[in-house]
C-alpha positions, -999 to +999 in steps of 0.1 A: +054-546-062+066-567-033+049-563+001+071-548+029+076-576+054+098-558+079+094-553+116+097-520+135+101-520+173+095-489+194+102-492+231+094-470+262+103-479+297+083-466+327+093-478+361+092-516+360+072-518+328+085-519+292+060-508+266+068-521+231+050-511+199+055-535+170+048-527+133+049-551+104+055-589+103+066-614+129+081-641+107+112-663+107+133-633+094+120-607+119+113-627+151+150-628+161+149-590+161+121-591+187+139-615+210+173-599+207+162-563+202+146-557+236+161-556+270+137-572+296+164-578+322+153-550+346+116-549+341+087-569+356+061-562+330+062-562+293+033-548+273+032-552+236+010-531+213+002-552+183-022-527+166+002-523+136+012-560+133+001-574+100+008-611+106+023-635+131+040-667+119+049-696+142+084-680+147+066-649+161+046-671+185+079-688+197+094-653+203+064-644+226+067-678+244+104-672+249+098-638+264+069-651+285+092-679+300+118-653+309+092-631+326+077-661+344+111-669+358+112-636+376+074-635+385+068-609+358+041-606+332+037-602+294+005-587+279-004-583+242-029-555+235-047-541+205-046-575+187-065-577+155-092-603+152-072-624+127-041-624+149-062-630+180-076-661+164-040-674+159-032-670+196-065-686+205-061-715+181-026-723+195-037-720+232-018-688+238-048-666+245-036-661+281-011-636+267-038-615+253-054-585+270-090-593+277-115-579+252-138-551+265 
């Protein structure tokens, strides 16, 4: 039985913040869905809940970097929360830990 490597994106906008819950895999096949599937044009803050993300490949990292650059251009922010220890280590290893919500 093959593992499900899809990505589900749920979005909720409140004022100037877009809350996005991701479920599944961020890989070369699904990362374009993330970049093209959300509208960040009229928000200043993007908060990603990664509690249901199973794995992030380099293409997923690139997607977050691209979204961060867009938000930086308009003095906005991007935050990743509920990141599992294994995925957190990927962000720390690549120097992208500034995107992560601080651990309690």
